[in-house]
C-alpha positions, 0 to 999 in steps of 0.5 A: 525499533525502526522507521521506514520511509519509502517512495515508489513511482512507476510509469506504464506506456499508454500503448500497454494493454489495459491489464498492465496499467494501474487501477485508480483507488476507489474503482468499481470492479465492473468499471475499472479505470486504467491509469499510466502513473502510480505513486505511493508514499509510506511511513512505517514504524516497526517494533520487534518486541519479542523475537520473532514477533513485532508490531507496526504502525503505518501511513500510506498515501498515493494513487494511480492517475494519468496526469500529475497536475490532476492526481488525487492522493488517497491516504490510509492509516493502520497497524499490524502484526509481524512474524519473522518466520523461517521462510520469510516475513509474514505481515497481517495489517488492518488499515482504514482510509482516512476519509471513511473509518467505517471501512477497514481493510485486512491485508496479508503479506508473506515474503519480503518486499520487492 
């Protein structure tokens, strides 16, 4: 059993190409919005119930933005399965934005966090 609390904040120069900037949450692919700031807060509870299998519950909050005074943090909650495979961790998660529980998102992650 372990609890992970994590905070990531990144900045990209306004002079960087748009492709290197961050996309704001909720953007439409045909109308991307380039941002220079990114901040993410994560709280995750993980339980290894039968090695190498486990489960997790998590809350993520964050967004991409250009101005710290006008940032609009978005929050999501979810759960997932964990497998400590011989080649690295495999995570399958289902998450929902807290403002629209009718819109689940499936995430697959293979390998360690960076």
